[in-house]
Biopython code that builds the backbone (N, CA, C, O; Angstrom):
import numpy as np
from Bio.PDB.StructureBuilder import StructureBuilder

atoms = [
    (1, "UNK", "N", (0.841, -1.171, 0.000)),
    (1, "UNK", "CA", (0.000, 0.000, 0.000)),
    (1, "UNK", "C", (0.890, 1.239, 0.000)),
    (1, "UNK", "O", (1.853, 1.320, 0.762)),
    (2, "UNK", "N", (0.567, 2.184, -0.844)),
    (2, "UNK", "CA", (1.335, 3.421, -0.941)),
    (2, "UNK", "C", (0.926, 4.379, 0.171)),
    (2, "UNK", "O", (-0.251, 4.477, 0.517)),
    (3, "UNK", "N", (1.912, 5.087, 0.727)),
    (3, "UNK", "CA", (1.608, 6.093, 1.744)),
    (3, "UNK", "C", (1.561, 7.491, 1.143)),
    (3, "UNK", "O", (1.288, 8.462, 1.850)),
    (4, "UNK", "N", (1.823, 7.602, -0.151)),
    (4, "UNK", "CA", (1.787, 8.910, -0.809)),
    (4, "UNK", "C", (0.339, 9.381, -0.915)),
    (4, "UNK", "O", (-0.546, 8.624, -1.314)),
    (5, "UNK", "N", (0.117, 10.626, -0.556)),
    (5, "UNK", "CA", (-1.232, 11.189, -0.603)),
    (5, "UNK", "C", (-1.511, 11.750, -1.988)),
    (5, "UNK", "O", (-0.635, 12.364, -2.598)),
    (6, "UNK", "N", (-2.723, 11.545, -2.488)),
    (6, "UNK", "CA", (-3.073, 12.179, -3.756)),
    (6, "UNK", "C", (-3.096, 13.687, -3.579)),
    (6, "UNK", "O", (-3.451, 14.176, -2.506)),
    (7, "UNK", "N", (-2.729, 14.421, -4.597)),
    (7, "UNK", "CA", (-2.669, 15.881, -4.512)),
    (7, "UNK", "C", (-3.913, 16.511, -5.123)),
    (7, "UNK", "O", (-3.805, 17.367, -6.002)),
    (8, "UNK", "N", (-5.084, 16.100, -4.671)),
    (8, "UNK", "CA", (-6.317, 16.589, -5.261)),
    (8, "UNK", "C", (-6.877, 17.829, -4.560)),
    (8, "UNK", "O", (-7.831, 18.429, -5.055)),
    (9, "UNK", "N", (-6.306, 18.223, -3.424)),
    (9, "UNK", "CA", (-6.783, 19.394, -2.699)),
    (9, "UNK", "C", (-5.685, 20.436, -2.639)),
    (9, "UNK", "O", (-4.504, 20.106, -2.531)),
    (10, "UNK", "N", (-6.084, 21.694, -2.710)),
    (10, "UNK", "CA", (-5.118, 22.780, -2.529)),
    (10, "UNK", "C", (-4.754, 22.899, -1.055)),
    (10, "UNK", "O", (-3.581, 23.031, -0.707)),
    (11, "UNK", "N", (-5.760, 22.852, -0.198)),
    (11, "UNK", "CA", (-5.546, 22.918, 1.248)),
    (11, "UNK", "C", (-6.759, 22.330, 1.943)),
    (11, "UNK", "O", (-7.810, 22.133, 1.332)),
    (12, "UNK", "N", (-6.601, 22.053, 3.223)),
    (12, "UNK", "CA", (-7.674, 21.532, 4.057)),
    (12, "UNK", "C", (-7.951, 22.571, 5.140)),
    (12, "UNK", "O", (-7.031, 23.043, 5.809)),
    (13, "UNK", "N", (-9.207, 22.917, 5.305)),
    (13, "UNK", "CA", (-9.615, 23.846, 6.354)),
    (13, "UNK", "C", (-10.454, 23.050, 7.347)),
    (13, "UNK", "O", (-11.496, 22.501, 6.987)),
    (14, "UNK", "N", (-10.000, 22.987, 8.593)),
    (14, "UNK", "CA", (-10.709, 22.248, 9.634)),
    (14, "UNK", "C", (-11.368, 23.268, 10.552)),
    (14, "UNK", "O", (-10.694, 23.966, 11.309)),
    (15, "UNK", "N", (-12.687, 23.346, 10.475)),
    (15, "UNK", "CA", (-13.448, 24.281, 11.312)),
    (15, "UNK", "C", (-13.797, 23.548, 12.600)),
    (15, "UNK", "O", (-14.694, 22.706, 12.628)),
    (16, "UNK", "N", (-13.083, 23.879, 13.655)),
    (16, "UNK", "CA", (-13.261, 23.226, 14.949)),
    (16, "UNK", "C", (-12.029, 22.402, 15.275)),
    (16, "UNK", "O", (-11.863, 21.296, 14.761)),
    (17, "UNK", "N", (-11.167, 22.935, 16.126)),
    (17, "UNK", "CA", (-9.903, 22.255, 16.431)),
    (17, "UNK", "C", (-9.928, 21.665, 17.835)),
    (17, "UNK", "O", (-8.991, 21.839, 18.615)),
    (18, "UNK", "N", (-11.011, 20.967, 18.142)),
    (18, "UNK", "CA", (-11.063, 20.211, 19.392)),
    (18, "UNK", "C", (-10.295, 18.908, 19.201)),
    (18, "UNK", "O", (-9.361, 18.845, 18.402)),
    (19, "UNK", "N", (-10.682, 17.887, 19.923)),
    (19, "UNK", "CA", (-9.961, 16.613, 19.850)),
    (19, "UNK", "C", (-9.985, 16.023, 18.435)),
    (19, "UNK", "O", (-8.936, 15.689, 17.883)),
    (20, "UNK", "N", (-11.165, 15.895, 17.857)),
    (20, "UNK", "CA", (-11.274, 15.285, 16.527)),
    (20, "UNK", "C", (-10.684, 16.178, 15.440)),
    (20, "UNK", "O", (-9.924, 15.704, 14.596)),
    (21, "UNK", "N", (-11.026, 17.460, 15.452)),
    (21, "UNK", "CA", (-10.505, 18.379, 14.443)),
    (21, "UNK", "C", (-8.996, 18.489, 14.482)),
    (21, "UNK", "O", (-8.348, 18.554, 13.437)),
    (22, "UNK", "N", (-8.428, 18.512, 15.685)),
    (22, "UNK", "CA", (-6.970, 18.585, 15.812)),
    (22, "UNK", "C", (-6.305, 17.312, 15.310)),
    (22, "UNK", "O", (-5.271, 17.370, 14.644)),
    (23, "UNK", "N", (-6.892, 16.170, 15.624)),
    (23, "UNK", "CA", (-6.334, 14.905, 15.138)),
    (23, "UNK", "C", (-6.360, 14.861, 13.612)),
    (23, "UNK", "O", (-5.356, 14.538, 12.978)),
    (24, "UNK", "N", (-7.503, 15.185, 13.032)),
    (24, "UNK", "CA", (-7.608, 15.183, 11.571)),
    (24, "UNK", "C", (-6.656, 16.200, 10.950)),
    (24, "UNK", "O", (-5.944, 15.889, 9.995)),
    (25, "UNK", "N", (-6.647, 17.413, 11.495)),
    (25, "UNK", "CA", (-5.784, 18.458, 10.956)),
    (25, "UNK", "C", (-4.314, 18.107, 11.047)),
    (25, "UNK", "O", (-3.561, 18.317, 10.096)),
    (26, "UNK", "N", (-3.903, 17.576, 12.182)),
    (26, "UNK", "CA", (-2.500, 17.196, 12.348)),
    (26, "UNK", "C", (-2.072, 16.118, 11.376)),
    (26, "UNK", "O", (-1.023, 16.225, 10.740)),
    (27, "UNK", "N", (-2.882, 15.080, 11.260)),
    (27, "UNK", "CA", (-2.541, 13.985, 10.339)),
    (27, "UNK", "C", (-2.554, 14.467, 8.887)),
    (27, "UNK", "O", (-1.667, 14.115, 8.110)),
    (28, "UNK", "N", (-3.543, 15.260, 8.522)),
    (28, "UNK", "CA", (-3.630, 15.742, 7.143)),
    (28, "UNK", "C", (-2.515, 16.724, 6.805)),
    (28, "UNK", "O", (-2.140, 16.859, 5.640)),
    (29, "UNK", "N", (-1.978, 17.416, 7.823)),
    (29, "UNK", "CA", (-0.899, 18.375, 7.556)),
    (29, "UNK", "C", (0.393, 17.684, 7.131)),
    (29, "UNK", "O", (1.334, 18.345, 6.692)),
    (30, "UNK", "N", (0.443, 16.375, 7.258)),
    (30, "UNK", "CA", (1.602, 15.631, 6.755)),
    (30, "UNK", "C", (1.623, 15.623, 5.228)),
    (30, "UNK", "O", (2.669, 15.398, 4.618)),
    (31, "UNK", "N", (0.459, 15.870, 4.610)),
    (31, "UNK", "CA", (0.346, 15.781, 3.152)),
    (31, "UNK", "C", (-0.161, 17.052, 2.475)),
    (31, "UNK", "O", (0.160, 17.301, 1.312)),
    (32, "UNK", "N", (-0.944, 17.853, 3.186)),
    (32, "UNK", "CA", (-1.545, 19.049, 2.599)),
    (32, "UNK", "C", (-1.368, 20.238, 3.537)),
    (32, "UNK", "O", (-1.172, 20.053, 4.738)),
    (33, "UNK", "N", (-1.434, 21.440, 3.010)),
    (33, "UNK", "CA", (-1.521, 22.608, 3.887)),
    (33, "UNK", "C", (-2.857, 22.565, 4.633)),
    (33, "UNK", "O", (-3.902, 22.319, 4.030)),
    (34, "UNK", "N", (-2.817, 22.803, 5.932)),
    (34, "UNK", "CA", (-4.013, 22.739, 6.774)),
    (34, "UNK", "C", (-4.158, 24.045, 7.540)),
    (34, "UNK", "O", (-3.190, 24.577, 8.084)),
    (35, "UNK", "N", (-5.390, 24.553, 7.572)),
    (35, "UNK", "CA", (-5.727, 25.699, 8.414)),
    (35, "UNK", "C", (-6.721, 25.206, 9.457)),
    (35, "UNK", "O", (-7.800, 24.723, 9.114)),
    (36, "UNK", "N", (-6.355, 25.329, 10.730)),
    (36, "UNK", "CA", (-7.255, 24.988, 11.821)),
    (36, "UNK", "C", (-7.983, 26.249, 12.260)),
    (36, "UNK", "O", (-7.351, 27.274, 12.517)),
    (37, "UNK", "N", (-9.296, 26.182, 12.347)),
    (37, "UNK", "CA", (-10.081, 27.294, 12.876)),
    (37, "UNK", "C", (-10.430, 26.911, 14.312)),
    (37, "UNK", "O", (-11.221, 26.000, 14.554)),
    (38, "UNK", "N", (-9.822, 27.625, 15.257)),
    (38, "UNK", "CA", (-9.956, 27.300, 16.678)),
    (38, "UNK", "C", (-10.272, 28.571, 17.447)),
    (38, "UNK", "O", (-10.276, 29.665, 16.882)),
    (39, "UNK", "N", (-10.535, 28.421, 18.726)),
    (39, "UNK", "CA", (-10.755, 29.610, 19.552)),
    (39, "UNK", "C", (-10.350, 29.317, 20.990)),
    (39, "UNK", "O", (-10.119, 28.172, 21.376)),
    (40, "UNK", "N", (-10.272, 30.377, 21.756)),
    (40, "UNK", "CA", (-10.000, 30.257, 23.181)),
    (40, "UNK", "C", (-8.667, 29.613, 23.510)),
    (40, "UNK", "O", (-7.676, 29.809, 22.806)),
    (41, "UNK", "N", (-8.654, 28.841, 24.591)),
    (41, "UNK", "CA", (-7.407, 28.232, 25.056)),
    (41, "UNK", "C", (-6.771, 27.289, 24.028)),
    (41, "UNK", "O", (-5.547, 27.185, 23.958)),
    (42, "UNK", "N", (-7.590, 26.609, 23.240)),
    (42, "UNK", "CA", (-7.040, 25.696, 22.224)),
    (42, "UNK", "C", (-6.243, 26.475, 21.181)),
    (42, "UNK", "O", (-5.145, 26.064, 20.806)),
    (43, "UNK", "N", (-6.786, 27.586, 20.715)),
    (43, "UNK", "CA", (-6.075, 28.416, 19.745)),
    (43, "UNK", "C", (-4.781, 28.951, 20.346)),
    (43, "UNK", "O", (-3.736, 28.926, 19.696)),
    (44, "UNK", "N", (-4.847, 29.433, 21.584)),
    (44, "UNK", "CA", (-3.644, 29.965, 22.244)),
    (44, "UNK", "C", (-2.573, 28.888, 22.366)),
    (44, "UNK", "O", (-1.396, 29.157, 22.123)),
    (45, "UNK", "N", (-2.967, 27.677, 22.739)),
    (45, "UNK", "CA", (-2.000, 26.581, 22.887)),
    (45, "UNK", "C", (-1.374, 26.208, 21.549)),
    (45, "UNK", "O", (-0.167, 25.974, 21.473)),
    (46, "UNK", "N", (-2.182, 26.151, 20.495)),
    (46, "UNK", "CA", (-1.652, 25.808, 19.170)),
    (46, "UNK", "C", (-0.691, 26.892, 18.702)),
    (46, "UNK", "O", (0.373, 26.590, 18.162)),
    (47, "UNK", "N", (-1.059, 28.145, 18.905)),
    (47, "UNK", "CA", (-0.179, 29.242, 18.482)),
    (47, "UNK", "C", (1.128, 29.249, 19.273)),
    (47, "UNK", "O", (2.177, 29.604, 18.736)),
    (48, "UNK", "N", (1.070, 28.863, 20.529)),
    (48, "UNK", "CA", (2.272, 28.888, 21.371)),
    (48, "UNK", "C", (3.178, 27.680, 21.132)),
    (48, "UNK", "O", (4.398, 27.823, 21.049)),
    (49, "UNK", "N", (2.582, 26.491, 21.023)),
    (49, "UNK", "CA", (3.387, 25.266, 20.982)),
    (49, "UNK", "C", (3.213, 24.424, 19.726)),
    (49, "UNK", "O", (3.835, 23.369, 19.593)),
    (50, "UNK", "N", (2.372, 24.883, 18.804)),
    (50, "UNK", "CA", (2.056, 24.019, 17.677)),
    (50, "UNK", "C", (1.037, 22.988, 18.121)),
    (50, "UNK", "O", (0.428, 23.129, 19.181)),
    (51, "UNK", "N", (0.853, 21.979, 17.336)),
    (51, "UNK", "CA", (-0.143, 20.952, 17.633)),
    (51, "UNK", "C", (0.579, 19.676, 18.039)),
    (51, "UNK", "O", (1.415, 19.168, 17.291)),
    (52, "UNK", "N", (0.261, 19.160, 19.215)),
    (52, "UNK", "CA", (0.884, 17.930, 19.699)),
    (52, "UNK", "C", (-0.190, 16.855, 19.766)),
    (52, "UNK", "O", (-1.182, 16.994, 20.481)),
    (53, "UNK", "N", (0.019, 15.783, 19.013)),
    (53, "UNK", "CA", (-0.895, 14.646, 19.039)),
    (53, "UNK", "C", (-0.198, 13.524, 19.793)),
    (53, "UNK", "O", (0.860, 13.057, 19.374)),
    (54, "UNK", "N", (-0.778, 13.095, 20.890)),
    (54, "UNK", "CA", (-0.175, 12.044, 21.709)),
    (54, "UNK", "C", (-0.954, 10.748, 21.525)),
    (54, "UNK", "O", (-2.023, 10.735, 20.915)),
    (55, "UNK", "N", (-0.421, 9.689, 22.046)),
    (55, "UNK", "CA", (-1.073, 8.399, 21.935)),
    (55, "UNK", "C", (-0.588, 7.663, 20.708)),
    (55, "UNK", "O", (0.607, 7.660, 20.413)),
    (56, "UNK", "N", (-1.502, 7.043, 19.992)),
    (56, "UNK", "CA", (-1.118, 6.272, 18.808)),
    (56, "UNK", "C", (-0.496, 7.144, 17.730)),
    (56, "UNK", "O", (0.411, 6.706, 17.022)),
    (57, "UNK", "N", (-0.976, 8.372, 17.603)),
    (57, "UNK", "CA", (-0.450, 9.258, 16.561)),
    (57, "UNK", "C", (0.941, 9.773, 16.926)),
    (57, "UNK", "O", (1.823, 9.797, 16.068)),
    (58, "UNK", "N", (1.159, 10.184, 18.169)),
    (58, "UNK", "CA", (2.424, 10.734, 18.673)),
    (58, "UNK", "C", (3.131, 11.593, 17.634)),
    (58, "UNK", "O", (4.147, 11.198, 17.062)),
    (59, "UNK", "N", (2.579, 12.760, 17.408)),
    (59, "UNK", "CA", (3.040, 13.630, 16.336)),
    (59, "UNK", "C", (3.082, 15.070, 16.830)),
    (59, "UNK", "O", (2.167, 15.517, 17.521)),
    (60, "UNK", "N", (4.134, 15.795, 16.480)),
    (60, "UNK", "CA", (4.201, 17.228, 16.774)),
    (60, "UNK", "C", (4.171, 17.977, 15.455)),
    (60, "UNK", "O", (4.999, 17.732, 14.577)),
    (61, "UNK", "N", (3.221, 18.889, 15.313)),
    (61, "UNK", "CA", (3.059, 19.681, 14.093)),
    (61, "UNK", "C", (3.259, 21.145, 14.456)),
    (61, "UNK", "O", (2.336, 21.774, 14.974)),
    (62, "UNK", "N", (4.434, 21.704, 14.199)),
    (62, "UNK", "CA", (4.649, 23.116, 14.509)),
    (62, "UNK", "C", (3.891, 24.007, 13.529)),
    (62, "UNK", "O", (3.613, 23.609, 12.398)),
    (63, "UNK", "N", (3.564, 25.209, 13.975)),
    (63, "UNK", "CA", (2.942, 26.169, 13.067)),
    (63, "UNK", "C", (3.948, 26.580, 12.009)),
    (63, "UNK", "O", (5.159, 26.537, 12.231)),
    (64, "UNK", "N", (3.437, 26.976, 10.868)),
    (64, "UNK", "CA", (4.307, 27.305, 9.744)),
    (64, "UNK", "C", (4.373, 26.094, 8.836)),
    (64, "UNK", "O", (3.891, 25.022, 9.202)),
    (65, "UNK", "N", (4.938, 26.239, 7.703)),
    (65, "UNK", "CA", (4.960, 25.108, 6.772)),
    (65, "UNK", "C", (3.553, 24.734, 6.369)),
    (65, "UNK", "O", (2.857, 25.520, 5.726)),
    (66, "UNK", "N", (3.128, 23.540, 6.741)),
    (66, "UNK", "CA", (1.816, 23.039, 6.335)),
    (66, "UNK", "C", (0.700, 23.296, 7.345)),
    (66, "UNK", "O", (-0.430, 22.870, 7.109)),
    (67, "UNK", "N", (0.971, 23.973, 8.456)),
    (67, "UNK", "CA", (-0.059, 24.148, 9.480)),
    (67, "UNK", "C", (-0.192, 25.613, 9.885)),
    (67, "UNK", "O", (0.791, 26.287, 10.195)),
    (68, "UNK", "N", (-1.436, 26.083, 9.873)),
    (68, "UNK", "CA", (-1.759, 27.434, 10.335)),
    (68, "UNK", "C", (-2.965, 27.335, 11.264)),
    (68, "UNK", "O", (-3.744, 26.386, 11.180)),
    (69, "UNK", "N", (-3.115, 28.315, 12.146)),
    (69, "UNK", "CA", (-4.269, 28.349, 13.046)),
    (69, "UNK", "C", (-4.822, 29.768, 13.080)),
    (69, "UNK", "O", (-4.079, 30.738, 13.228)),
    (70, "UNK", "N", (-6.133, 29.869, 12.941)),
    (70, "UNK", "CA", (-6.813, 31.163, 12.964)),
    (70, "UNK", "C", (-8.024, 31.065, 13.885)),
    (70, "UNK", "O", (-8.480, 29.972, 14.221)),
    (71, "UNK", "N", (-8.536, 32.228, 14.287)),
    (71, "UNK", "CA", (-9.729, 32.243, 15.131)),
    (71, "UNK", "C", (-11.007, 32.365, 14.308)),
    (71, "UNK", "O", (-12.045, 31.809, 14.669)),
    (72, "UNK", "N", (-10.921, 33.095, 13.203)),
    (72, "UNK", "CA", (-12.105, 33.328, 12.366)),
    (72, "UNK", "C", (-11.792, 32.985, 10.913)),
    (72, "UNK", "O", (-10.644, 33.061, 10.476)),
    (73, "UNK", "N", (-12.811, 32.614, 10.192)),
    (73, "UNK", "CA", (-12.634, 32.265, 8.780)),
    (73, "UNK", "C", (-12.111, 33.426, 7.955)),
    (73, "UNK", "O", (-11.388, 33.212, 6.982)),
    (74, "UNK", "N", (-12.464, 34.665, 8.328)),
    (74, "UNK", "CA", (-11.985, 35.800, 7.541)),
    (74, "UNK", "C", (-10.494, 36.079, 7.758)),
    (74, "UNK", "O", (-9.934, 36.961, 7.107)),
    (75, "UNK", "N", (-9.852, 35.346, 8.657)),
    (75, "UNK", "CA", (-8.406, 35.457, 8.858)),
    (75, "UNK", "C", (-7.625, 34.542, 7.913)),
    (75, "UNK", "O", (-6.401, 34.641, 7.825)),
    (76, "UNK", "N", (-8.316, 33.666, 7.218)),
    (76, "UNK", "CA", (-7.638, 32.781, 6.268)),
    (76, "UNK", "C", (-7.148, 33.644, 5.116)),
    (76, "UNK", "O", (-7.933, 34.375, 4.511)),
    (77, "UNK", "N", (-5.847, 33.566, 4.804)),
    (77, "UNK", "CA", (-5.250, 34.521, 3.874)),
    (77, "UNK", "C", (-5.818, 34.518, 2.458)),
    (77, "UNK", "O", (-6.006, 35.593, 1.887)),
    (78, "UNK", "N", (-6.090, 33.395, 1.889)),
    (78, "UNK", "CA", (-6.569, 33.344, 0.503)),
    (78, "UNK", "C", (-8.043, 32.963, 0.497)),
    (78, "UNK", "O", (-8.490, 32.219, 1.371)),
    (79, "UNK", "N", (-8.805, 33.460, -0.474)),
    (79, "UNK", "CA", (-10.226, 33.110, -0.531)),
    (79, "UNK", "C", (-10.432, 31.615, -0.776)),
    (79, "UNK", "O", (-9.544, 30.916, -1.264)),
    (80, "UNK", "N", (-11.617, 31.155, -0.425)),
    (80, "UNK", "CA", (-11.962, 29.756, -0.664)),
    (80, "UNK", "C", (-11.998, 29.477, -2.160)),
    (80, "UNK", "O", (-12.363, 30.335, -2.964)),
    (81, "UNK", "N", (-11.609, 28.253, -2.512)),
    (81, "UNK", "CA", (-11.686, 27.805, -3.905)),
    (81, "UNK", "C", (-12.330, 26.425, -3.939)),
    (81, "UNK", "O", (-12.464, 25.765, -2.909)),
    (82, "UNK", "N", (-12.722, 26.005, -5.116)),
    (82, "UNK", "CA", (-13.396, 24.713, -5.249)),
    (82, "UNK", "C", (-12.477, 23.538, -4.945)),
    (82, "UNK", "O", (-12.962, 22.433, -4.703)),
    (83, "UNK", "N", (-11.158, 23.747, -4.951)),
    (83, "UNK", "CA", (-10.256, 22.642, -4.632)),
    (83, "UNK", "C", (-9.782, 22.672, -3.175)),
    (83, "UNK", "O", (-8.806, 22.006, -2.831)),
    (84, "UNK", "N", (-10.465, 23.437, -2.321)),
    (84, "UNK", "CA", (-10.239, 23.385, -0.876)),
    (84, "UNK", "C", (-11.152, 22.310, -0.293)),
    (84, "UNK", "O", (-12.294, 22.155, -0.725)),
    (85, "UNK", "N", (-10.650, 21.580, 0.679)),
    (85, "UNK", "CA", (-11.469, 20.618, 1.413)),
    (85, "UNK", "C", (-11.804, 21.246, 2.755)),
    (85, "UNK", "O", (-10.905, 21.637, 3.500)),
    (86, "UNK", "N", (-13.085, 21.345, 3.068)),
    (86, "UNK", "CA", (-13.532, 21.934, 4.325)),
    (86, "UNK", "C", (-14.125, 20.836, 5.198)),
    (86, "UNK", "O", (-15.070, 20.156, 4.799)),
    (87, "UNK", "N", (-13.563, 20.668, 6.394)),
    (87, "UNK", "CA", (-14.064, 19.682, 7.347)),
    (87, "UNK", "C", (-14.706, 20.412, 8.514)),
    (87, "UNK", "O", (-14.083, 21.276, 9.131)),
    (88, "UNK", "N", (-15.933, 20.070, 8.813)),
    (88, "UNK", "CA", (-16.649, 20.663, 9.937)),
    (88, "UNK", "C", (-16.515, 19.702, 11.112)),
    (88, "UNK", "O", (-17.037, 18.588, 11.068)),
    (89, "UNK", "N", (-15.817, 20.131, 12.163)),
    (89, "UNK", "CA", (-15.535, 19.262, 13.312)),
    (89, "UNK", "C", (-15.950, 19.963, 14.604)),
    (89, "UNK", "O", (-15.135, 20.176, 15.502)),
    (90, "UNK", "N", (-17.221, 20.314, 14.677)),
    (90, "UNK", "CA", (-17.744, 20.997, 15.865)),
    (90, "UNK", "C", (-18.791, 20.115, 16.530)),
    (90, "UNK", "O", (-19.269, 19.146, 15.940)),
    (91, "UNK", "N", (-19.140, 20.458, 17.754)),
    (91, "UNK", "CA", (-20.183, 19.728, 18.469)),
    (91, "UNK", "C", (-21.550, 20.069, 17.861)),
    (91, "UNK", "O", (-21.712, 21.101, 17.209)),
    (92, "UNK", "N", (-22.515, 19.195, 18.083)),
    (92, "UNK", "CA", (-23.836, 19.348, 17.471)),
    (92, "UNK", "C", (-24.459, 20.710, 17.768)),
    (92, "UNK", "O", (-25.073, 21.310, 16.885)),
    (93, "UNK", "N", (-24.311, 21.203, 18.984)),
    (93, "UNK", "CA", (-24.939, 22.484, 19.330)),
    (93, "UNK", "C", (-24.218, 23.678, 18.693)),
    (93, "UNK", "O", (-24.703, 24.805, 18.794)),
    (94, "UNK", "N", (-23.075, 23.454, 18.042)),
    (94, "UNK", "CA", (-22.323, 24.529, 17.395)),
    (94, "UNK", "C", (-22.519, 24.560, 15.878)),
    (94, "UNK", "O", (-22.000, 25.451, 15.207)),
    (95, "UNK", "N", (-23.255, 23.606, 15.340)),
    (95, "UNK", "CA", (-23.390, 23.485, 13.886)),
    (95, "UNK", "C", (-24.071, 24.706, 13.272)),
    (95, "UNK", "O", (-23.635, 25.191, 12.228)),
    (96, "UNK", "N", (-25.126, 25.205, 13.898)),
    (96, "UNK", "CA", (-25.851, 26.354, 13.336)),
    (96, "UNK", "C", (-24.938, 27.576, 13.248)),
    (96, "UNK", "O", (-24.895, 28.242, 12.214)),
    (97, "UNK", "N", (-24.210, 27.875, 14.323)),
    (97, "UNK", "CA", (-23.278, 29.011, 14.332)),
    (97, "UNK", "C", (-22.170, 28.809, 13.294)),
    (97, "UNK", "O", (-21.811, 29.739, 12.573)),
    (98, "UNK", "N", (-21.639, 27.604, 13.226)),
    (98, "UNK", "CA", (-20.574, 27.311, 12.257)),
    (98, "UNK", "C", (-21.096, 27.440, 10.832)),
    (98, "UNK", "O", (-20.411, 27.984, 9.966)),
    (99, "UNK", "N", (-22.295, 26.947, 10.586)),
    (99, "UNK", "CA", (-22.884, 27.047, 9.253)),
    (99, "UNK", "C", (-23.072, 28.488, 8.817)),
    (99, "UNK", "O", (-22.819, 28.828, 7.662)),
    (100, "UNK", "N", (-23.514, 29.335, 9.733)),
    (100, "UNK", "CA", (-23.689, 30.756, 9.411)),
    (100, "UNK", "C", (-22.343, 31.414, 9.105)),
    (100, "UNK", "O", (-22.233, 32.201, 8.165)),
    (101, "UNK", "N", (-21.327, 31.093, 9.894)),
    (101, "UNK", "CA", (-19.988, 31.656, 9.654)),
    (101, "UNK", "C", (-19.427, 31.179, 8.314)),
    (101, "UNK", "O", (-18.809, 31.951, 7.581)),
    (102, "UNK", "N", (-19.647, 29.912, 8.007)),
    (102, "UNK", "CA", (-19.164, 29.372, 6.728)),
    (102, "UNK", "C", (-19.890, 30.008, 5.552)),
    (102, "UNK", "O", (-19.265, 30.348, 4.548)),
    (103, "UNK", "N", (-21.206, 30.171, 5.666)),
    (103, "UNK", "CA", (-21.971, 30.792, 4.578)),
    (103, "UNK", "C", (-21.471, 32.209, 4.316)),
    (103, "UNK", "O", (-21.314, 32.615, 3.165)),
    (104, "UNK", "N", (-21.225, 32.951, 5.380)),
    (104, "UNK", "CA", (-20.723, 34.321, 5.235)),
    (104, "UNK", "C", (-19.331, 34.325, 4.593)),
    (104, "UNK", "O", (-19.054, 35.144, 3.716)),
    (105, "UNK", "N", (-18.469, 33.422, 5.023)),
    (105, "UNK", "CA", (-17.103, 33.362, 4.479)),
    (105, "UNK", "C", (-17.100, 32.952, 3.011)),
    (105, "UNK", "O", (-16.272, 33.429, 2.235)),
    (106, "UNK", "N", (-18.009, 32.083, 2.632)),
    (106, "UNK", "CA", (-18.062, 31.623, 1.240)),
    (106, "UNK", "C", (-18.573, 32.707, 0.298)),
    (106, "UNK", "O", (-18.370, 32.619, -0.913)),
    (107, "UNK", "N", (-19.230, 33.724, 0.837)),
    (107, "UNK", "CA", (-19.715, 34.831, 0.009)),
    (107, "UNK", "C", (-18.603, 35.759, -0.439)),
    (107, "UNK", "O", (-18.765, 36.478, -1.424)),
    (108, "UNK", "N", (-17.455, 35.763, 0.273)),
    (108, "UNK", "CA", (-16.391, 36.696, -0.108)),
    (108, "UNK", "C", (-15.702, 36.269, -1.371)),
    (108, "UNK", "O", (-14.781, 36.945, -1.830)),
]
sb = StructureBuilder()
sb.init_structure("model")
sb.init_model(0)
sb.init_chain("A")
sb.init_seg("    ")
for serial, (resi, resn, name, xyz) in enumerate(atoms, 1):
    if name == "N":
        sb.init_residue(resn, " ", resi, " ")
    sb.init_atom(name, np.array(xyz, "f"), 0.0, 1.0, " ", f" {name:<3s}", serial, name[0])
structure = sb.get_structure()
């Protein structure tokens, strides 16, 4: 089995950098540029130390290179394109707010 990733996406945007979003973002940053949309203490920790995945993954992903972290979608440097992959990784009660933010960001 090949470990090479197909290059079908320009970048991956993970909206919600909790446990699942951080795991997905960290692993995907090995192959694609990833932007994590986070807030609060999680964003501060990622900005200060990068992303540390412990356990089976045991991976450290420093900011820069293939990994960026922002608080709001309008902080993403380049506009959305059809070859961006957007992953929604928020809790159920956050979906409505996230959907509204995504709709607004996609209008730019």
